[in-house]
N, C-alpha and C positions, 0 to 999 in steps of 0.2 A: 504493500500500500504506500501511497504518498505520505510524506511526513512533513509537518509544518513546525515552525519555531515561534516563540514569543520574542518581542523586541523591547529591551529594557536598557536605558542609559546608553543608547547608541550601539548595543550589541545584540546579535541574534543568538538565542540560547534555547536549550531544551529545559524541560522541567522534570521534577522527580517522577511524575506520572503523566499518562496520556489517556485520551478517550477516543473511541472510534466515531467518525462522522459518516453518516449514511447517505447514499445516493437516493433521493426521493423517487427517481424514475425506476429503480430496480429494487429498492429496499435493502441493498447490500452495502456493507461498509466499504469505503474506498480510500480513507485517509486517517492518519493518526494525528490528533490535535493536542497541543500542550495544555495540560490541566493545571492552571495556575492555582497555587494555594496562598494562604495568608502571608507567608514569608515573601513570595514573589511580588505580591501586591505592595507590601511594605517597601521593598527595594525600589519598585517602580515609582511610588509616591515620593520617596525620599530623593530619588534621582530627579524627579520633576521639581521638587522643592529646591534642591541645590541649583538646578539650571535656572530657575526663576530669579535667583539672586546673583548668579554668576555673570561676569561681564560679557561672556560670549553670547548670552541672550539678553540679559537686562541692559547691557550697554549698546545694543543695536538701536539705531534710529528706527522710527516707525516706517520710514521709506525702505530701509534695509529689510525689515520684516516683510514688507509687501513684496520685495523682490524674491524672497525665499518662497512665498506663497505662489508667486507667478511661475517660478521654476517648477513647483509641485504641480501646478495646473497643467503645464506643458507635458510633464511626465505622465500624469493621469490620462491625458488625451492620447499620448503615444501608446500607453499600455492598455487602453480601453478594451481592445479585442481579447487580450489575455485575461483581464479581470472579469470580463463578461462570461467567458468560458468557465472560469472558476466558480462564479456566482451561480451560473446555471447548473453546473455539476453538483454543487454543494447544497443548493436550496430548492432546485426544481423549477425556478423561475425561468420562463422560456427565453431563448436566446435573442429573439427579436426585441424583447423588452429590455433585457439586461444590456444589450449592445447600445440601444438608443439612450437609455437612462445614464449609463456610466459615461458615455461621450459628453452628455450635458453636465455631468457633475463637475467637469473641468471648469465650466463657466462660473460655478459657485466660488471656486478658489480664485479665479480671475477677478471676480467682483470684490472679494474681501482683500485681495492683493491691492487693488486700487483704493479701497476704503481705509487701509491701515493708517495712512498719514492724513486722514481727514476726520479722525475722531477728536473733536475739539473741545476745549474748555470754554470758559466765559468770563467776561469782566462784569462786575456788579456795580451799578451806580449807587454806591453806598451813601447813607445819610450822614456821614461823618466827614468833615472837610479835610482832615489830616490823615485820611486812610485810603489806601488802594486795596481793593479786595477782588480776588479772582478765584475761579474754580479750575482745578486740574482733574482730568479724568485719567485714572491710573488703573492698571490691570489688577483684578481682584486677587489673583494668586493661582494656586494649582487647581485645575478643573478635572473632575471625574466625569468622563463622557461614557455613557452606557447605552448601547444600541441593540436593537433586535436584529434578527436575521434578514427580515424583508427590507429591500431597498437600503441595505446597510451602508453602501458607499455614499449614497445621497444623504442618509441620516447622520453619517459621520461628518460629511462636508459642512452641514449646517450647524455643527458644533465646533469642529476643528477650525474652520475658516474664520468665524468671528472671534473665537477665543484666542487664536494665534495672532490675528490682526490687532487685537487689543493688548497683546503682550503677555498673556497668560501662558503657562505650560500645561500639558495635558497628559492624563493617563486614560487611554481609550480601552474599554472592555468590550470585546465582541461577544455576541451571544454564543453559547456553546452549541447552538443549532446553526450549522452552516457558516463557520467563521473563516473559511479559507480565503475569500477575497480580501478581508481586512488584514489578515496576517501577511498576505502577499503585498498589500498596499504599504505595509511597513517598509518594504524595500524601496519604494518610491520616496518615502519620507527620508530615508537614509541617503539616497542618491541626490535629493534636493539640497542637502547640506545643512539641515537643521542641527544645531549643537546637540551633543549627547544629553539626553534627559528632557529635552524640550517636548518631545512627543514619545510616548511609550505605549505599546499596543500588546495586549494579552487577551486570553480567553480562559474561561473556567466556569464552574458551577456556583452554587450558593455560597460556598466558603469564600471564593474570590469576591463575589458581589458584596457580601457583608463586610469583609475586610476593607474594601474600597470605600463604601459609603459611610463607615464609622471611623475612618482614619482621621486623626486630629489635624493633619496638615492639608486636608481637602477644604478649599474655600467655597467651591461651587460644584453642585452635582447637576449635570444635564442628562436627563433620562428620557428615552422613548420606549414605551412598552405598555403593559396593562395596568389598570387602576389598583389591583391588589398588590402587585409588586411595588407600585408607587407609594402605597401606604407604608409599606415596610421601609422604603427609602426615606420618607419624610420622618418617620419615627427615629430611624438611625441618624438622620442629620441633626436631630434636635440636641444631641449630646454636645456637638461642636458648633451648633448654630450655623451650619453651612447653608449657603443659599441653595435654592433648588429651582430648576426650570423643567417642567414635565409636559411631555407630548404623549397623550395616552389613548389615541384612537377615538372611535365614536360609533354612532348609529345614525348615519347621516340621512336626512330626508331629501329625496329627489322629487320635486313637485312639478307636475305637468298639468297645465290648464288647457281647456278645450280650444283656445285660440292659438296654441303653440304650433310651431313647425314640427309636425310629428315625426318626419324623417330624421331631423336633427335630434329631437328628444330621444327617440328610440336608439339611435346610434350612440348618443352620449351615455344613455343608460347602460347599454351593453358594455361600453368601455368602463363605465363607472363601477360595475359590479363583477364582470367576468374577466377583465384585464387583471393580470397578476394572480389569476385564479381566485380573485376576491380577497387576496391577502394584502390589503391596503388599509391604512388607518382612515382614509377618506372615502372608502368604498361607499357608493350610493346604495346602501342595502335596503332602504325603505323607499319604495316607489309609491308616492301619493299622487293618484291620477283622478282628474275630474270625471265623475261617473258618466257624463255624456259621451266621453271618448274612451272609457275604460275598456270596453270589450275590444275595440279596434287596437288600442295600444297593447293590450295583453296578447292578442293574436299575433301582432307583429313581433313582439318580444319572444314569444314561444317559438315562432318559426326561426328566428335568428339563433336562439339558444340551442335548438335541436340541430342546427346546421354548423355549429361550432366544431372546428377540427381539434379533437383531443389527441395528443400524441406525445412523443418524447420531447423533452424541453430543448434538446440541442438541434432540432429540426426547424429550419426557418419557416416551414409551412404550418407548424403547430400554433394554434391560437390559445389553447388552454392546456397547461401542463399539470403535473401532480401538485398536491399540497406538500409543504415542507416536511411535516412529520406525521407519523401514524397516529399519534395521540390526538393531533388536531382533527384528523378525519373522524376518529371515533367520537370526538365531542360534537362535531357537526351532525353526524348520524343520529346521535342521541337527541339533539335539539330539534332536528327536523321531525323525528318520530314523535316527540312530545308535542310539537306544534300540530301535527296531523291529528293526534289523539285529542287535542284541545278544540278541533273543529276546522283548522286550516285545510284548504283544498290543494293537493299536490297537482300542479299543472303539468310540470315536466321535470325530468331528472329524479333526484332523490335516491338513487341506487348506485353504489360504488361498483365499477366494472370488475370483472374477474381478472386475475392475473397479478403480475408483480407491480410494485410501485404503489404510491400513496395517492392514487387518482380519485377524483370525485367530480361528477358531471355538473355543468351549469343547471341550476335548479331554481324553479319558480314556484312560490306558494301564494295562493290567493287568500288573503287574510281579511277581506273586506268585512266579513261577519265576525271575525275574531281578532280585533285590533290589539288585544293584549296577549296574543300567542307568544311563546318564548322566542320564536324567530323574529318577531317584530321588536321585542324589547331588549334582547341580548345580542352582543356583538359576536358573530360567528367566525369571522376572519376566514371566509371561504366563499365560493361562487354560488351563494344562496340569496335570492331576491324575494323580499316580502312585499306584496302588493296590497294597498289599502285604498279604497275609493273615497271620494269626498264630493260634496255638492257645492259648497260656497267657499269663498276666500277665507272667511272666518274659520270654517271647519279645517281648511288646509293648515292654517297657522296653529290652531289648537293641537292638531295631530302632530305637526312637525316639532312642536315644543314639548310634547309629552314624552320626554326622555331626560335622564340625568346627564347625558352627554351634550357636547356643544362644540364640535370641531368644524364640520363642513356642512354645506347644503347646496342644493341646486334648484333654480327656478326657471321654468320654460314657459314664456308667455310673450305675445307681441304687444301687450298693453303696457306702455311705459309707466303710467301712473300706478298700475297694479304692481309692477316690478319694484318701484320705489317703496310702496307700502310693505311688500314682502321683505325687502332688504331691512327696513326698520324693525319689522316684527319678529323675524326669525332670530332665535337665540343661538348664534353660532359664530365662531371666529372667522369663518370664510363663507361668503355667499357668491356662488357662480351663477350668473344670469345668462341663459341661452348658451352655456358651455359647461364643461365639467373637467376636473382634474388638471386644470392649467396651473403651472407653477413657474416661478422666476426667482433668481437670487435677489432681485430688487424688492420683492413683496414679502412682508412678514407672514408667517404661517403658525397657527396655533389656535387654541380654543379655551374653554372654561368648563366649570363643573367637573364631571368625571373625565373630560377630555384634557384636563390639566391646566397649567398656567405658564406664562412666559411666551415668548415668540422666537421663532427661528426664521432666518432670512431677513434681508434688509438691514438698515442701520440699527433698528431696534435690537437685533440680536447682538451686535457688537457692543452696544452700550450696556447690555445686560451683563457683560463680562468685565465691566469696569466699576470702580468705586470713585466717588467724588471727594476730592480733598479741597477744603476751603483755606485759602491763603490770605492772611491779613498783613499788610505792610504799612507801617506808620511813616508818613512822609515829613513830619515836622522835625526840625532840629532842636526845638525847645525841650528842656528836660521834662520828663514826666513828673507831675507834681507829687509831693509826698502825700499819700492818701490819709495820713493821720494828722496833718496840719490843717486846722480849720481856717478858711479864708472868708 
């Protein structure tokens, strides 16, 4: 089998133990991954802490940091085909998606390369005539970046890019599910010329995660994953009062009104739920469709779902590949069965195919009579669409907001005033109107409620990795009066 190493303090190394990584297309192990323990994590954090204060990193100008990020961007673009192959092999995400996404990841590093020397302070018009007061934005310290297996190079870029641009150092923990592309990415960090310890990359299970999130030298924890793990992280961060930014997925409403361009709406819905085999935090997993066009939209979606090409993820013709893990498929099967038992109608799919691999077909459940079915309320992280009909705009908003999540949403309508009312009314960090799943390094990304807090992307993300220092400078040459002499 292939064998990967962790990257700590500028050195590639083995760990005391390893674990097998499984190919989702076959279910067979294909690589041995380094299983970092608490001692490995401690060394990585201490290396990042030393680098944060060392002149090789701390003494760099912001422009010099930007040039390192620009070099990293170029290396990512050059290595995109190799990284895409690794991500497809280790996670089951189809090659046509990994190839396109990783090529675009380079743009995030380019954006933050340009932003590095544009993180500005401010001069305050203070109310004291003999004082000059200004604000400095300084890096917060060592960042723990924790990412899941899905879209991991993208989810790393939206943490590494702004953190490094701000002047922080980073310990990046890849998921133990499918970590190969991030461990390979470490070679690009090394080639780019970052000082030893500025970026450290490892993987491991709960022991590594706990050691990282409770370490006293961690200043900021940036996490993408599920709400339950996030709760553990927040509790762990309380001991050291570490900052947290959390991106936690959602149960996003995809709302289609009867005046929408139905061709666009249906195509966007297919991309929103079946792309990446539904394993996306912004998956449009709840279709809310106006009842006057419900049957037509459902028929179109069913035809497209049943025509999807399911196949091996390395084939460019494949449109839906396997799920990443067997346990994920088991959970989806359980929730779909419970939803049907609760009264939801299985329109298509719902049955895992025979044979090797962790495959599950595009599945549609009509939940118009059972809006509280488990598939409507729980995040499945798979290619399962729950359909709920509505009559009025008020109904659509009520159903859309009937969730503890608040990450993404989509609205399809030709009515401009209605679109603005929906934008105001939907409780979500992202509202896409007549489009879906569009992203850019310029635009902040994040949510609220069980979808977390903080933003990734844009200037907001870089500022999140800084702390404000207030500087007071007295400009008068007169002696400061003795405070105990009455005048």
